[in-house]
C-alpha positions, 0 to 999 in steps of 0.5 A: 478523542482528536481534536480535528477530524481524522483525515482519509489518505488514498492511493492513486496509480493514474489520473483517473484514479486520482479523480475517483479518489477525489470524487469519493471523498478523499482529504489526501491523494498520494502517488509515485513518481516514474523516475528510476528507483524513486518509490516501492511501487516500481510498476510499469505504467503505474507511476506518474511522470512530472507532467502527470503530477502537475495535472494531479496536483492541480486536480486536488488543489482545485477540489480543496484537497491535498497531494503527496508524492511518495519517495520511499525507496532506499537508494544505493550509492549510485543512485542517490542522485536519483532520489534527490531529483525526485525530492526537487521535482516534488519541491518544484511542483508544489506538492503538500507533503512528501512521504520519505524513508531513506535518512539521507533523502531526508537530510537532502530534503530539509537542507535544500528544501526547508519548506517542504513537508516531510512525512516518515514512511511506514518503510522507516519501521517507527514503531516507538515514540523515541524513534519519532522523536528522532526523525521530528528533531533531526528532519522536522518530519510532521507526520509518521506512518506507523507499521502494521505491527501495533495494537490500538493500546499501543497506537494510543500511547504513541499518539498521546506522547508524539510530537507529530501526526500519527497516520495508520493503515485502515484498508488493504492487503495485510503482509505478514513481513514486518513493513519495510524488511522484507527479505525473501525477494533479495534472498531468492533473486538478489534484487531487494524489495527495498530498492527495486519496488517490486517483490517477486519481480515478474522477470524471475517468474516462470510458469511451467505446465506438467499435465493438469498442474501449473508450477510457479517457479521463482529464479528456479525456486518452486513457490507454488503448484496448482491444479486447474480446478484450484484457480479461481477466475477473476478479470481483474487480476492476471497472470504477470504479463497479461493486462486486464483487457487481454484477460477478458479475450483469454476467457474463451481460450481452452487450457491453462490460458483461462487459469492465468485469470488468478490472484497474483498474491496466491501465485507470487508469495507461494505455499509452503509446508506450515509445520505449526498447522501440519499442511500446506499453507500461504505461510510467507503472505497473509491472504487477509484484507486489513479493514479497520470498519469494525474498530474505527471508533477505536483509532479515532479515540486513540488520537490518530490524524489520519487513516491510509489506504494501501493500494497504488498498484491496484485499479482506478475502481479500487481507489474510488470504492475503498475511499467511498466506503471509508468516507461513509464510515467516517461520516457516519462516525462523526454524525453520532460516535455513540451511534456507529455501526458497520453496515453489511453492505460495506462488508460486501463491497470491500470483499468484492475488491479483494477476491477470496480473501478474509476480513482482518483488523490485523494486529490492532486488537491483539498479536 
């Protein structure tokens, strides 16, 4: 069992999300900078300017919380200075850690800001102790975020022998692709998720109506096709190009406008013929929720130092609600580990945040 309590690390896409995460009980809030190509959630309006980051750092530190910046893109040759600038900004603002993926960026941070606390992003794909030791020895990293491909026994093995803290994902969407190695966007559009920060970028998407069907194309490749009866209304997830507030206005319109209120995950990831199942399926993206509530004691006992909530791109309500649920669960465990149990309303609250998606413990209980 861990010698100290497991930390809860929560995402934020704006200052409102930071406050909600703090109020809900996060130990750490992590964000991305709005500087070009600095992180893998490069959505307009999502990331923080240096001034907003300064405000967020103060909010966290005033509340006794830690604050991390994610700098996890893989810069191309002409983008190195932009990534180095992101490290400089993080160091100047006094953040508690930066979560980095690229080797050159790590080296720059170690050389120019030796006191800056470095963590390995999940994008490094560090799934064994030898790799973790390399990052610790070469760059002095203090924590590694494990990819979502390991079982609990494998996590335990790493925790038992790794020379750094180990962080694992606890909640969020679960992709079937190996973390940090997505090739679909680059193959179809020529722009890599690991450099541009957006999979299936909206600028390549087109929505074409044909009678009672809506075809979704990515750079000319058909990803999905829906009949109007298949689409599920949901005000917080809209067709690319429409904000949540616009969704309310679209509700009362006739035709396809109303069907823009759908889960973007289903639209953009596409449905293809699954030869194993013999039917059309969401073959390239698993539409499930990673939810470790049922196995929380197992992960704590395995020796992890931190639980990470995925979702900087989600609304502020998500940052607050997901943090609140996991905080309740952690507090329940530490009150009496032998009596830990999951309340039914926790499952309902998690389900309410992910419309139409099933719960999963991912690979933790077995591949």
